[in-house]
N, C-alpha and C positions, 0 to 999 in steps of 0.2 A: 859801285862802294866802296873800294879803294882808291881810285881817284877823289871820291870826295872825301874821305878821312883824310887823304894827303895834303888835299887844299885845306883841311879845315887847321888842320894841323903850320903849315906853312902862315896863314892867315894870321893865325893868332898869335905865332912863335914871334911874327915878327912884330905883332900890332903890341903885344904884350912886353915888347923893349922898351916901349912910351911911358917913361914915371907917372904922368897924366895922365893917361887911360887905365894904368892900372889903379891908381887914387880913386878916380870917378867909379871904377868898376864896382872894387869893395866897397865904397860908400850908396853903390845904389843898391848896392846887395844885401848891407846895414838895414840901408832903409827898408827896403820892402821887407825884410824880418820884423821889426819892427811895428808893423801893422796887425800882423796875426795876434802878434804877442797883446795888444791895448786894445784889438777892436772888439774882444768878447764883452767885455764890463762897456762900453762905448753903445754896443749897439742893442745889451740889456737895458739900459739908460734911455737910449732913447724911442725902446718899444712903449717902456711904461708912459713916456709923457704923452700929452694930450695935444694935438694937431687939429688943423684945419682938415673939414673935407670937400676939397673944389668940386663944381660943376661940371663936367665932360660929354659935356654932346655924344661924341663920338662910343663912349663905352653905353652911355645909355642904349646903345641902339645895337650894341653884341652881346650876344646871349652869354654867359660865362662858361666856358668849360677848361676841362682840367688837361694842358697841352704838355706837360712837364717833360717828359720824355724828349719831344722833338725839341725844346728847347735846350735842354741841356748835352743833346744829342749837336746840335749845329756848334755849340758852342767847346764846345769838349775838343770836336773835329778839330774846329776853325783855328784853335788857339795852338794846338799839338802841331797840326801841320804849318799855322807860320812860325814856330820854334822853330822844326826844322829846316824851315824854309833860310831863316836869318840867320842862325848858330854861325855859320861858316862865315858869316859877315859881321867882324867883330866891332867896328865902329857903328854900322848900323843897329847891332845889337845893342849894344850902350846907347843909344838914342833914343830905343823902344824903353829898356828898363827906369832910364829916368823921367821919358812921357807916360810910363804906367805909375809910377810911384808919385810925383807929380796929378793926375788923374784923380788918382787915390785920395790924395789929401786933399784935392779939391773937393772931392762928391761928400768927403767929411764934414766938412767945413760947411757944405750946402747947404746939408741934411741936418746938420744944428744951426744954422741962421733961418730954414722953411722947415719947422715945423706941420707937419701933414699926417690926418687919419688915413689909411686903405681905401681905396675905390669901393663903390658899393660893388657887391656881388665880386670880391677879389675870392678866388680858390689859391689856398698856401702853396704858393711855392718852395720846394723845399730840393733846395742845392746841397747833394751831401760831401763834398770839398767843403764849400764855403761853412757849412755847417760844423765840420771836422776842424776849421784851421781860422775862422775867424768870427763866426758869431756862436760855436757853442751850441749845446744841446741843449740848455735851460727853456728855453721857450722860442718860439717860432717866429722871426726875425719879419715883420709887413710894412713896417714905416719906415725904414730905410731907402727912401720913396726919390727927392730931387735931389743929383740927376739920375737916371737908368743907367747902373753899372753893365749890364748883359749889353746893354745898345752901345757903349762906347768901348765895351769889348771888341764888340766888332767891326769898329768903327778903326780901331788900331789895328785888326787884321786887313781891311782894306786897305790903310794909308800903307802899312808898313809891308806886305808882299809884295818880290822886286818883279812880277813880272803883271803885265797889262792884263793877261787874259785870267790870269787868276785873282788880278781885283777884282773884275768883270761878274764871276762866279761868286766870290765874296760879298760885292754889292746883292747882288742878287740873295745869298741868302741871309742878309743882314733885313732884307726886305721880309724876307720871309717871317724870320725870327720878331720881328717888330707887329707884323699881325697877329702872331701866337702870342706877344706879351699880352696886346691889346686881349684878343680871346680871354686869356686867362686873368686879368682884370689886378695885374699885380704893379701895374705903373700906371699913372695918367697920361693921355695925349700929350702935357706939356712936361711931365719927366722927360720923356722918350725924344723929343723935340729940341730938348737942351742937349742933351749928351753928344750928338757930335760939335754944337760947339766948345762945348767945354772941353772935349777932346782934344780938336784940335789946338785950343789955346796951350793945351799942355804939352802938346806937340812942339809947336814952336816953340816955346823957352824950354824944351830940353833940347834943343838943336842949339839955341845961342849958349846954352849952357855947355855943352857939350862941344858945340867946334872950336 
């Protein structure tokens, strides 16, 4: 642990001397902080808006079951592990931070542009952190559908983990998560399929911005 901490201090101490890096990181944190500040009103409005109901042959053949605990268990443990692994890599962390911000912005825009009502058989998924920091506790949010933020988060984990063996495990967990999301009927299949593409686009654009 001591060696790990010393490595972190060295990497950050050296990289922090780069003025461009400092401003990019500060701006990334500021942008990240804006989302929870404005998201509550935005999603409450989204929830009041009427949208389309998509036909989904996959969901039609899957019974609805509440699997919230394993869903959030996978996501929270994976994200915490990712942050622990990349915090010692300042530029890698900066790339991830901007990719996450861009993906969040893109998701907000897609939800606005593609109004959808939740799938038939939906079992409400209550994310305690999202409800506290983003959605608020006024009403349950079920129309933040296209594209799946849960899937996008796991794509980030799969991409940014520095070790290939870890990535393979993350890919396996992502497949399990997708199955659980379908079982709970919180997303259409198309929401889930679109998430990796949207996340990849955000990752590539972020790489261009911070390089």
